[in-house]
C-alpha positions as CSV (number, residue, x, y, z in Angstrom):
1,M,-0.3,-0.5,0.0
2,S,1.3,3.6,-0.7
3,T,2.6,6.1,1.8
4,A,-0.5,8.8,-0.2
5,T,-3.0,5.8,-0.1
6,R,-2.3,5.3,4.2
7,T,-2.3,9.2,4.4
8,L,-5.7,9.1,2.6
9,Q,-7.5,6.3,4.6
10,A,-6.2,7.9,8.0
11,Y,-7.6,11.1,6.6
12,L,-10.8,9.4,6.0
13,R,-10.7,7.5,9.3
14,D,-10.5,11.1,11.7
15,P,-14.2,11.6,12.5
16,R,-13.3,15.5,12.2
17,H,-13.0,14.8,8.3
18,A,-15.0,11.9,7.4
19,A,-18.6,11.2,6.7
20,P,-19.8,7.9,7.6
21,L,-20.3,7.6,4.5
22,K,-20.5,3.1,2.8
23,A,-17.4,1.6,2.1
24,G,-18.4,1.0,-1.6
25,S,-18.9,4.5,-2.4
26,G,-15.5,5.7,-2.2
27,G,-14.8,3.1,-5.2
28,L,-18.1,4.1,-6.9
29,A,-17.0,8.0,-7.1
30,L,-13.6,6.5,-9.0
31,V,-15.9,4.4,-11.2
32,L,-18.3,6.9,-12.1
33,L,-15.3,9.4,-12.8
34,G,-13.1,7.1,-15.4
35,A,-16.7,6.2,-16.6
36,L,-16.6,10.0,-17.9
37,V,-13.2,9.9,-18.8
38,W,-13.7,7.4,-20.8
39,A,-16.2,8.7,-22.5
40,A,-14.8,11.7,-22.8
41,L,-11.6,9.5,-24.9
42,A,-14.2,7.7,-26.4
43,Q,-15.6,10.6,-28.0
44,G,-12.3,12.2,-29.2
45,G,-11.7,14.5,-26.4
46,T,-7.8,15.0,-27.4
47,R,-8.5,16.4,-31.0
48,L,-9.7,20.1,-31.1
49,D,-12.1,19.1,-34.3
50,T,-14.3,16.6,-32.6
51,P,-17.4,18.3,-30.1
52,M,-15.5,16.5,-27.1
53,G,-12.4,17.7,-27.3
54,Q,-13.9,21.5,-28.0
55,A,-16.5,21.0,-24.8
56,L,-13.2,20.4,-22.7
57,A,-11.0,23.1,-24.7
58,G,-14.0,25.8,-23.5
59,A,-14.6,24.4,-19.8
60,T,-10.9,23.7,-19.2
61,V,-10.3,27.6,-20.0
62,A,-13.0,28.5,-17.8
63,A,-11.7,26.6,-15.2
64,L,-8.3,28.2,-15.6
65,A,-10.4,31.5,-15.7
66,T,-11.1,30.6,-12.4
67,A,-8.0,29.9,-10.9
68,L,-6.7,32.7,-12.0
69,G,-9.2,34.8,-10.5
70,A,-8.0,33.2,-7.3
71,L,-4.9,34.2,-7.5
72,P,-5.2,38.3,-6.2
73,A,-6.5,36.0,-3.0
74,L,-2.9,35.3,-2.5
75,F,-2.5,38.7,-1.9
76,I,-5.8,40.2,-0.5
77,R,-7.7,39.6,2.5
78,R,-11.0,41.0,2.0
79,I,-13.4,42.5,-0.8
80,A,-15.5,45.6,0.2
81,P,-18.7,43.7,0.5
82,R,-20.5,46.1,-2.0
83,W,-18.1,44.8,-4.7
84,E,-18.4,42.3,-3.5
85,D,-21.9,41.6,-4.7
86,V,-21.5,44.0,-7.9
87,M,-19.0,40.9,-8.7
88,L,-22.0,38.2,-7.8
89,G,-24.4,40.8,-9.3
90,F,-22.2,40.5,-13.2
91,G,-21.6,36.3,-12.6
92,A,-26.0,36.2,-12.5
93,G,-26.4,38.6,-14.9
94,V,-23.9,36.3,-17.7
95,M,-25.4,33.5,-16.3
96,A,-29.1,34.8,-17.1
97,A,-28.5,36.1,-20.1
98,A,-26.4,33.1,-21.5
99,S,-29.3,30.5,-20.7
100,C,-31.8,32.6,-23.0
101,F,-29.4,33.6,-25.8
102,S,-26.8,30.8,-25.7
103,L,-29.1,27.9,-25.1
104,I,-32.8,27.9,-25.0
105,L,-33.8,29.6,-28.0
106,P,-30.7,27.5,-30.0
107,G,-32.5,24.9,-28.0
108,V,-36.1,25.7,-29.4
109,S,-34.7,27.0,-33.1
110,A,-32.8,22.9,-33.1
111,G,-36.1,21.3,-31.2
112,A,-38.2,23.0,-34.8
113,D,-35.7,21.5,-36.9
114,I,-36.0,18.3,-35.3
115,L,-39.7,17.8,-34.9
116,G,-41.0,20.2,-37.4
117,N,-42.5,22.6,-35.4
118,R,-41.6,25.7,-33.1
119,P,-43.5,24.9,-30.5
120,A,-42.9,20.7,-30.3
121,G,-39.3,22.2,-29.8
122,A,-40.5,24.4,-27.6
123,L,-41.9,22.1,-25.5
124,L,-38.7,19.8,-25.9
125,V,-36.3,22.9,-24.2
126,A,-39.1,23.6,-21.2
127,T,-38.9,20.0,-20.6
128,G,-34.9,19.8,-20.4
129,L,-35.2,23.2,-18.0
130,V,-37.7,21.3,-15.2
131,A,-34.9,19.0,-15.3
132,G,-32.2,20.7,-15.1
133,A,-34.1,23.0,-12.0
134,L,-35.0,19.7,-10.3
135,F,-32.0,18.3,-10.8
136,L,-29.9,21.4,-8.5
137,L,-32.9,20.7,-6.5
138,L,-31.9,17.5,-5.7
139,A,-28.0,18.4,-5.5
140,D,-29.5,20.7,-2.9
141,K,-30.6,18.1,-1.3
142,V,-28.0,15.7,-1.3
143,V,-24.9,17.3,-1.6
144,P,-23.4,18.9,1.6
145,H,-22.3,22.8,1.0
146,E,-21.9,25.8,2.5
147,H,-22.0,29.5,1.8
148,P,-20.1,32.3,3.8
149,G,-23.6,34.0,3.9
150,A,-26.2,31.0,3.7
151,G,-24.8,29.0,5.7
152,R,-25.0,25.0,6.3
153,H,-26.6,22.9,3.1
154,G,-27.5,19.3,2.9
155,P,-27.2,16.2,5.2
156,E,-26.2,17.0,8.3
157,W,-24.8,13.3,9.2
158,V,-21.7,14.0,6.8
159,K,-19.2,15.4,8.9
160,L,-16.5,18.2,6.3
161,R,-14.3,20.2,7.1
162,R,-16.1,23.5,6.8
163,V,-13.6,24.6,3.5
164,W,-14.3,21.9,1.5
165,L,-17.9,22.4,2.3
166,M,-17.7,26.0,0.6
167,V,-15.5,24.4,-2.2
168,F,-18.3,22.2,-2.9
169,A,-21.2,24.6,-2.9
170,I,-18.6,26.9,-5.6
171,A,-18.5,23.4,-7.2
172,L,-22.5,22.8,-7.6
173,H,-22.8,26.3,-9.2
174,N,-19.7,25.4,-12.1
175,F,-20.5,22.5,-12.8
176,P,-24.0,23.8,-15.2
177,E,-21.7,25.4,-16.4
178,G,-19.8,23.0,-17.5
179,M,-22.3,21.2,-19.1
180,A,-23.4,24.3,-20.4
181,I,-20.1,24.2,-22.5
182,G,-20.8,21.3,-22.9
183,V,-23.9,20.8,-24.3
184,G,-23.5,24.4,-26.6
185,F,-20.8,21.9,-28.1
186,S,-22.0,18.8,-28.5
187,G,-24.5,19.9,-31.7
188,G,-21.4,20.6,-33.8
189,D,-22.0,24.2,-33.6
190,T,-18.7,26.5,-32.4
191,S,-21.3,29.7,-32.7
192,V,-23.1,28.2,-29.8
193,G,-20.1,26.8,-28.0
194,I,-17.4,29.6,-28.2
195,P,-19.4,32.5,-26.7
196,L,-21.2,31.1,-24.1
197,A,-17.7,29.5,-23.0
198,T,-15.8,32.9,-23.1
199,A,-18.7,34.2,-20.9
200,I,-18.6,32.0,-18.6
201,A,-14.7,32.4,-18.1
202,I,-14.9,36.1,-17.9
203,Q,-17.6,35.6,-15.0
204,D,-16.0,33.3,-13.4
205,I,-12.9,35.4,-13.0
206,P,-14.6,37.6,-10.5
207,E,-16.4,34.4,-8.9
208,G,-13.1,32.8,-8.2
209,L,-11.6,36.1,-6.6
210,V,-14.7,36.1,-4.2
211,V,-14.0,32.5,-3.5
212,A,-10.8,32.5,-2.1
213,V,-11.2,35.8,-0.5
214,A,-14.0,34.2,1.7
215,L,-12.3,32.0,2.4
216,R,-9.2,33.9,3.7
217,T,-11.7,35.6,6.3
218,I,-12.6,32.0,7.8
219,A,-8.7,31.8,8.8
220,Y,-7.3,29.9,5.7
221,A,-3.9,30.5,4.8
222,P,-3.5,32.1,1.4
223,W,-2.5,29.2,-0.5
224,Q,-5.0,27.3,0.8
225,A,-7.7,30.0,-0.3
226,A,-6.6,30.1,-3.0
227,G,-6.0,26.0,-4.1
228,A,-9.4,25.3,-3.1
229,A,-11.2,28.6,-4.9
230,A,-9.4,26.9,-8.5
231,L,-10.3,23.4,-7.2
232,T,-13.9,24.5,-7.9
233,G,-13.0,25.2,-11.3
234,L,-12.8,20.9,-11.7
235,A,-16.2,20.9,-12.0
236,E,-16.4,22.4,-15.2
237,P,-14.7,19.6,-17.3
238,L,-16.8,17.5,-15.8
239,G,-19.3,19.1,-16.9
240,A,-18.8,19.7,-20.0
241,I,-17.7,16.3,-20.7
242,V,-21.5,14.8,-18.9
243,G,-23.2,17.3,-21.4
244,V,-21.9,16.2,-24.8
245,A,-21.7,12.7,-23.5
246,L,-25.4,12.6,-22.7
247,T,-26.5,14.2,-25.7
248,S,-24.6,14.4,-28.8
249,G,-25.9,10.4,-28.9
250,F,-29.3,11.7,-30.0
251,A,-31.0,14.3,-31.8
252,P,-33.7,15.4,-29.6
253,L,-31.7,15.5,-26.3
254,Y,-29.4,18.4,-27.7
255,P,-32.2,20.6,-27.4
256,A,-33.7,18.9,-24.1
257,G,-29.7,19.5,-23.3
258,L,-29.4,22.9,-23.6
259,G,-32.9,23.7,-21.8
260,F,-31.5,21.3,-18.9
261,A,-28.6,23.6,-18.8
262,A,-30.3,26.2,-18.5
263,G,-33.0,25.5,-16.0
264,A,-29.5,24.4,-13.8
265,M,-28.0,27.6,-14.4
266,I,-31.4,29.8,-13.9
267,W,-31.8,27.8,-10.4
268,V,-28.0,28.9,-9.4
269,V,-29.0,32.5,-9.8
270,S,-32.4,32.6,-8.4
271,H,-31.9,30.6,-5.6
272,E,-28.1,31.2,-4.6
273,I,-25.5,34.0,-6.1
274,I,-29.3,36.9,-6.4
275,P,-30.3,36.2,-2.4
276,E,-27.0,35.6,-1.4
277,T,-26.1,39.7,-2.8
278,H,-29.2,40.9,-1.3
279,R,-28.6,39.5,2.1
280,K,-26.3,42.8,2.5
281,G,-27.6,45.7,2.1
282,H,-26.3,45.8,-1.4
283,E,-29.4,45.4,-3.5
284,Q,-29.2,48.8,-6.4
285,A,-25.3,47.6,-6.6
286,A,-25.9,44.4,-7.1
287,T,-28.8,45.2,-9.9
288,L,-26.6,46.3,-11.1
289,G,-24.2,44.0,-11.6
290,V,-26.5,41.9,-13.4
291,I,-27.4,44.0,-15.6
292,G,-23.7,44.3,-16.5
293,G,-23.6,41.2,-16.6
294,F,-26.3,40.6,-19.1
295,V,-25.2,43.4,-21.4
296,V,-21.3,41.7,-22.0
297,M,-23.1,38.1,-22.5
298,M,-25.8,40.0,-24.4
299,L,-23.0,41.5,-27.1
300,L,-20.8,38.2,-26.9
301,D,-22.9,36.4,-28.1
302,T,-24.4,38.7,-30.5
303,A,-20.2,39.3,-31.8
304,L,-18.9,35.3,-31.4
305,G,-22.3,33.4,-32.5
């Protein structure tokens, strides 16, 4: 048994860090992760002329943007609460606009082409949208996570250090963003995927900074805060793999997948980000941030789409 394996086992046996999970859950997670990686490689994950390769490239850029945004936390201990809410609002505006311009509208058009009429295409996207929102609702219930202001969510019996609870919280935000990038590229139309990936990468920079600084305020070392914030970006390539793998094999799943990603992102905006930005009395500043993010995404979609 390797030293790394023994160290991990010792960490998981420690009741301060471990969750009383069933013995097979870790192996199951590794199997699922391996299946996702295999799916990526099988669908051309190393080639930029395939939907999987393009999706992974776009999601990796977004993940690196999160890490880039976290770097200033090595030197900055806090951000003025008003500016923090503005930056989070900007991200919410980008996500809301991306849901409309880069997911829902292309989804309706694709659904109309596949099914032969626009109402049927819209219904297909709407079904996916509801499913995406319900998926995030379920994830909010079963994944332990914590937000700096809203506190802990998920099952109470899972005992994890607070830093990991916050990492999981942001990963829940980033996963649907990665899925959106994956679905955007899965149809083979870069005019959908490129503006979407670009906008998400732009909004990930301030998001990475906000997360890292929030971790610093609860007494984590600068390198720990920046590293944990950067780690949350890994959810985006995983989400991209899922998005492509689920929607590229059966045509009607493409518009439904676009709706699914939109529903998940709208859930994050309404359930998580906007309430957080309004919690400290900076509603007007946060709303200006939302409008700014919406405008940036709209212009990106027009210029690149």
